[in-house]
C-alpha positions as CSV (number, residue, x, y, z in Angstrom):
1,X,-46.7,77.8,129.5
2,X,-47.7,78.1,125.8
3,X,-46.8,81.5,124.3
4,X,-49.6,83.3,122.6
5,X,-49.6,83.2,118.8
6,X,-48.9,86.3,116.8
7,X,-48.4,87.0,113.1
8,X,-45.6,89.5,112.4
9,X,-46.1,91.2,109.0
10,X,-42.8,92.6,107.7
11,X,-43.2,95.5,105.3
12,X,-40.9,95.6,102.3
13,X,-39.2,97.7,101.2
14,X,-38.1,99.0,104.6
15,X,-34.9,100.3,106.2
16,X,-31.8,101.7,104.4
17,X,-32.3,103.5,101.1
18,X,-29.5,104.1,98.6
19,X,-28.8,107.6,99.8
20,X,-28.4,106.5,103.4
21,X,-26.2,103.6,102.4
22,X,-24.0,105.9,100.3
23,X,-23.7,108.5,103.1
24,X,-22.6,105.9,105.7
25,X,-20.1,104.4,103.2
26,X,-18.7,107.9,102.6
27,X,-17.9,108.4,106.3
28,X,-16.4,104.9,106.6
29,X,-14.2,105.4,103.5
30,X,-13.1,108.8,104.6
31,X,-11.9,107.4,107.9
32,X,-10.0,104.6,106.0
33,X,-8.5,107.1,103.6
34,X,-7.5,110.0,106.0
35,X,-7.6,108.3,109.4
36,X,-9.5,109.5,112.5
37,X,-10.8,111.9,113.3
38,X,-13.0,112.8,110.4
39,X,-15.6,115.5,111.2
40,X,-19.2,115.3,110.1
41,X,-21.5,118.4,110.0
42,X,-24.8,117.3,111.5
43,X,-25.8,113.7,112.0
44,X,-24.9,111.9,108.7
45,X,-28.3,110.2,108.8
46,X,-31.0,110.4,111.5
47,X,-30.3,107.2,113.5
48,X,-28.6,107.0,116.9
49,X,-27.4,103.4,116.4
50,X,-25.7,104.4,113.1
51,X,-24.2,107.6,114.4
52,X,-22.9,105.9,117.5
53,X,-21.3,103.2,115.4
54,X,-19.5,105.7,113.2
55,X,-18.4,107.7,116.3
56,X,-16.7,104.6,117.6
57,X,-14.8,104.3,114.3
58,X,-13.5,107.8,114.5
59,X,-16.2,110.2,113.2
60,X,-16.8,113.4,115.2
61,X,-20.2,114.9,114.8
62,X,-20.7,118.7,115.0
63,X,-23.5,121.1,114.3
64,X,-21.6,123.8,112.5
65,X,-18.5,124.1,110.4
66,X,-16.8,126.5,112.8
67,X,-16.5,123.6,115.2
68,X,-14.2,121.8,112.8
69,X,-10.4,122.3,112.6
70,X,-9.2,123.4,109.2
71,X,-6.7,120.6,108.9
72,X,-9.1,117.6,109.1
73,X,-11.6,116.4,106.5
74,X,-15.3,117.3,107.0
75,X,-18.3,115.5,105.5
76,X,-21.7,117.2,104.9
77,X,-24.7,115.0,105.8
78,X,-27.1,113.2,103.5
79,X,-29.7,115.9,104.1
80,X,-27.8,118.5,102.2
81,X,-26.4,121.9,103.3
82,X,-26.9,125.6,102.3
83,X,-24.5,126.9,99.6
84,X,-22.7,129.0,102.2
85,X,-21.3,125.9,103.9
86,X,-19.1,124.5,101.1
87,X,-18.2,128.0,100.2
88,X,-16.9,128.6,103.8
89,X,-15.1,125.2,103.7
90,X,-13.4,126.2,100.4
91,X,-12.4,129.6,101.9
92,X,-10.8,127.8,104.8
93,X,-9.0,125.4,102.3
94,X,-10.6,122.4,104.1
95,X,-10.8,119.0,102.6
96,X,-14.6,118.3,102.4
97,X,-16.8,115.6,101.0
98,X,-20.5,116.2,100.2
99,X,-22.6,113.2,101.2
100,X,-25.9,114.9,100.1
101,X,-28.3,112.3,98.7
102,X,-28.3,112.6,94.9
103,X,-32.1,112.8,95.0
104,X,-31.8,115.8,97.4
105,X,-29.2,117.3,95.1
106,X,-31.7,116.9,92.2
107,X,-34.1,119.2,94.1
108,X,-31.3,121.8,94.7
109,X,-30.5,121.8,90.9
110,X,-34.2,122.2,90.1
111,X,-34.5,125.2,92.5
112,X,-31.5,126.9,90.9
113,X,-32.8,126.3,87.4
114,X,-36.2,127.8,88.2
115,X,-34.4,130.8,90.0
116,X,-32.3,131.4,86.8
117,X,-35.6,131.5,84.8
118,X,-36.9,134.2,87.1
119,X,-39.3,132.1,89.1
120,X,-39.7,132.4,92.9
121,X,-39.8,129.0,94.7
122,X,-42.4,127.6,97.0
123,X,-41.0,124.8,99.1
124,X,-43.3,122.2,100.7
125,X,-41.3,121.0,103.7
126,X,-40.9,121.0,107.5
127,X,-39.5,124.2,109.0
128,X,-36.1,123.6,110.7
129,X,-35.5,120.2,109.1
130,X,-31.9,120.0,107.8
131,X,-33.0,119.1,104.3
132,X,-35.4,122.1,104.2
133,X,-32.6,124.4,105.5
134,X,-30.2,123.0,102.9
135,X,-32.6,123.4,100.0
136,X,-33.7,126.9,100.9
137,X,-30.1,127.8,101.4
138,X,-29.3,127.2,97.7
139,X,-31.0,130.5,96.8
140,X,-30.8,134.0,98.1
141,X,-32.8,135.1,101.1
142,X,-36.5,135.6,100.2
143,X,-36.4,133.5,97.0
144,X,-38.0,130.4,98.7
145,X,-41.3,130.5,100.5
146,X,-41.9,127.6,102.8
147,X,-45.3,126.0,103.3
148,X,-46.0,123.1,105.7
149,X,-49.7,122.7,105.4
150,X,-52.7,123.3,103.1
151,X,-53.6,126.3,105.4
152,X,-50.1,127.8,104.8
153,X,-50.9,128.1,101.1
154,X,-53.4,130.9,101.7
155,X,-50.9,132.8,103.8
156,X,-48.0,133.2,101.4
157,X,-47.4,136.5,99.5
158,X,-45.3,135.8,96.4
159,X,-43.7,138.7,94.5
160,X,-45.5,137.7,91.3
161,X,-48.2,135.0,91.4
162,X,-47.6,134.3,87.7
163,X,-43.9,133.5,88.2
164,X,-43.8,130.6,90.7
165,X,-42.5,127.1,90.9
166,X,-42.7,124.5,93.7
167,X,-40.4,121.9,95.1
168,X,-40.7,119.5,98.0
169,X,-38.7,117.9,100.7
170,X,-37.9,114.3,99.6
171,X,-39.3,112.6,102.8
172,X,-42.8,113.9,103.0
173,X,-46.2,112.0,103.1
174,X,-47.2,111.4,99.5
175,X,-50.9,111.9,100.3
176,X,-50.5,115.1,102.4
177,X,-48.2,116.6,99.8
178,X,-50.7,115.9,97.0
179,X,-53.3,118.0,99.0
180,X,-50.8,120.9,99.4
181,X,-49.9,120.7,95.7
182,X,-53.6,120.8,94.8
183,X,-54.1,123.9,97.0
184,X,-51.1,125.6,95.4
185,X,-52.4,124.9,91.9
186,X,-55.9,126.2,92.8
187,X,-54.5,129.5,94.1
188,X,-51.7,129.9,91.6
189,X,-52.8,128.2,88.3
190,X,-49.5,129.2,86.6
191,X,-47.3,127.5,89.2
192,X,-44.6,125.2,87.7
193,X,-44.1,121.7,89.2
194,X,-41.0,119.4,89.1
195,X,-40.3,117.4,86.0
196,X,-40.3,114.3,88.2
197,X,-41.8,113.8,91.7
198,X,-39.5,115.3,94.3
199,X,-40.6,112.9,97.0
200,X,-38.0,110.1,96.6
201,X,-38.6,106.6,95.5
202,X,-37.7,105.2,98.9
203,X,-40.1,107.4,100.9
204,X,-42.9,106.5,98.4
205,X,-42.1,102.8,98.5
206,X,-42.0,102.5,102.3
207,X,-45.3,104.4,102.6
208,X,-47.0,102.1,100.0
209,X,-45.8,99.0,101.9
210,X,-47.3,100.3,105.1
211,X,-50.6,100.9,103.3
212,X,-50.5,97.3,102.1
213,X,-49.8,96.0,105.6
214,X,-52.3,98.2,107.5
215,X,-55.6,96.2,106.7
216,X,-54.0,93.0,108.1
217,X,-52.8,94.2,111.5
218,X,-53.9,95.4,115.0
219,X,-50.8,97.5,115.6
220,X,-47.8,99.0,113.6
221,X,-44.3,99.5,114.8
222,X,-42.0,101.8,112.9
223,X,-38.3,101.5,113.7
224,X,-36.7,104.9,113.3
225,X,-35.4,108.0,115.1
226,X,-37.7,110.7,116.6
227,X,-36.0,113.3,114.4
228,X,-36.3,111.2,111.2
229,X,-38.9,112.8,108.9
230,X,-39.6,109.8,106.8
231,X,-40.0,107.5,109.8
232,X,-42.5,109.8,111.5
233,X,-44.4,110.0,108.2
234,X,-44.7,106.1,108.2
235,X,-46.4,106.3,111.6
236,X,-48.9,108.9,110.2
237,X,-49.5,106.8,107.0
238,X,-50.2,103.8,109.1
239,X,-52.7,105.7,111.2
240,X,-54.4,107.2,108.1
241,X,-54.7,103.7,106.7
242,X,-56.6,102.5,109.7
243,X,-54.0,101.3,112.2
244,X,-55.6,101.9,115.6
245,X,-52.1,101.8,117.2
246,X,-48.9,102.9,115.5
247,X,-45.7,103.5,117.5
248,X,-42.3,104.9,116.5
249,X,-39.5,103.0,118.3
250,X,-35.8,103.4,118.1
251,X,-35.0,99.9,119.3
252,X,-36.7,96.8,120.7
253,X,-36.2,98.2,124.3
254,X,-38.7,101.0,123.4
255,X,-41.6,98.8,122.6
256,X,-44.6,99.4,124.8
257,X,-45.8,95.8,125.3
258,X,-48.8,96.7,127.4
259,X,-50.0,99.1,124.6
260,X,-49.9,96.2,122.2
261,X,-52.4,94.4,124.5
262,X,-53.9,91.3,122.9
263,X,-52.8,92.1,119.4
264,X,-52.9,89.0,117.1
265,X,-51.1,90.6,114.1
266,X,-48.5,93.3,114.2
267,X,-46.8,95.1,111.3
268,X,-43.1,96.1,111.4
269,X,-41.3,98.5,109.1
270,X,-38.3,100.7,109.4
271,X,-37.5,104.2,108.2
272,X,-34.9,104.8,105.5
273,X,-32.0,105.4,108.0
274,X,-32.7,102.4,110.2
275,X,-30.4,99.4,109.7
276,X,-31.8,95.9,109.4
277,X,-30.0,94.8,112.5
278,X,-32.6,96.8,114.5
279,X,-35.4,95.1,112.7
280,X,-34.0,91.7,113.6
281,X,-33.7,92.9,117.2
282,X,-37.4,93.7,117.3
283,X,-38.3,90.3,115.7
284,X,-36.2,88.5,118.4
285,X,-38.0,90.5,121.1
286,X,-41.4,89.3,119.8
287,X,-40.1,85.7,119.5
288,X,-39.2,85.9,123.2
289,X,-42.8,86.7,124.1
290,X,-44.9,85.1,121.4
291,X,-45.1,82.1,119.1
292,X,-44.3,84.2,116.0
293,X,-45.2,83.5,112.4
294,X,-43.4,85.8,110.0
295,X,-45.1,87.1,106.9
296,X,-43.5,89.3,104.3
297,X,-45.6,92.0,102.5
298,X,-43.6,93.2,99.6
299,X,-44.9,96.0,97.3
300,X,-41.7,96.9,95.4
301,X,-38.2,95.7,94.7
302,X,-35.4,98.3,95.1
303,X,-32.1,98.0,93.2
304,X,-30.9,101.6,93.3
305,X,-27.3,102.3,94.0
306,X,-25.4,105.6,94.2
307,X,-21.6,105.9,93.6
308,X,-19.5,107.5,96.3
309,X,-17.6,110.7,95.3
310,X,-14.5,110.2,93.2
311,X,-12.2,111.6,95.8
312,X,-12.9,108.6,98.0
313,X,-12.2,106.1,95.2
314,X,-8.8,107.5,94.6
315,X,-5.8,106.6,96.7
316,X,-4.7,109.0,99.4
C-alpha cells in the first residue's frame, strides 16, 4: 500500500544551544578528570535523555547540596544557583564547578550592578523555575520582585518607584515579554532596562524559526522536556503564529498520531536542551508511516561557543 505523502519542515536553528553544550561537556570532563561519581545539583539541563546518558557515565543528580558528600566534586546546573549555594560549598571545602550558562551569569552580574547602584529589581520570569530562583538568589531577600504576567505589574509594590530596574529569565517568549516590559515602562517610567536583551540568542532564534515555519504547516511538534521553559515557549509561539495543533513531545514514542489526523505538512523543532539524535528519531518515525519530503526552514546561523571553566582544562 502506498504511504501518504507528507512534507516535514525542519526548523533551524533548533536543539542544543552553546550553554547546554558547555554544561554537558563540563559534566563529562569532570567525570574524566576526577572519576565517578561526580554530583550534579539539579538536572544539568532539562532533558531526560541527556540526564540519563550522563547518569550512566557516573553523574549523580541531587536536588540540594546537603545530599552531596564533601569529598566528591559537585557541579551546578546550567540554570544557575543562588549565591548561598557556592558559599556553602566553599564552607564545606568541596571541589565545585559552576556550569551556569554565561548568558544567565550576565543577568546575575546585571542584577548585582543595579543593586549596588541602589535600584530594586523587577524580574520577569516563572516562579519556581531554577533559573528564576538562581537569579533572585543573587541579591538579598526582598530586593527582587517577580512578575510573570502583564497583570502582575499592577500588583507589585516597590520601595521607591523611581529607583527600579528590570531583568528577565533568558528562556521566555520574546513577544509576551515585550508586553510585560511595556506595562512596566507605562507604570514606572523611570525603570532601567538591560544594556542588551536578557532573553538569550538561542531562545530568540528558535522562536523566530517557529514563526517562519508556522504558515506552512498543519501541525507542529516541539521536541523537549515538560519542565523545559524554552521548549514550552516554542509550543506557545507556534500556537500564537497560527498552528492549530502544536504538541510537546519528549521522544518519537510520545507522538499522538491520531491527533495529527490527515496533516499534509508538519513542522519539527527542538528546545535548546534536546539533542539532535531525538530529532532524527522523530524523522524516522514519520518515514515509517509516510512518504516524507524533508524541507529545511533556516532563519539564522549560530556559531556561538563558550569555553569550559579552566579547572577542567588543567590536568588533575
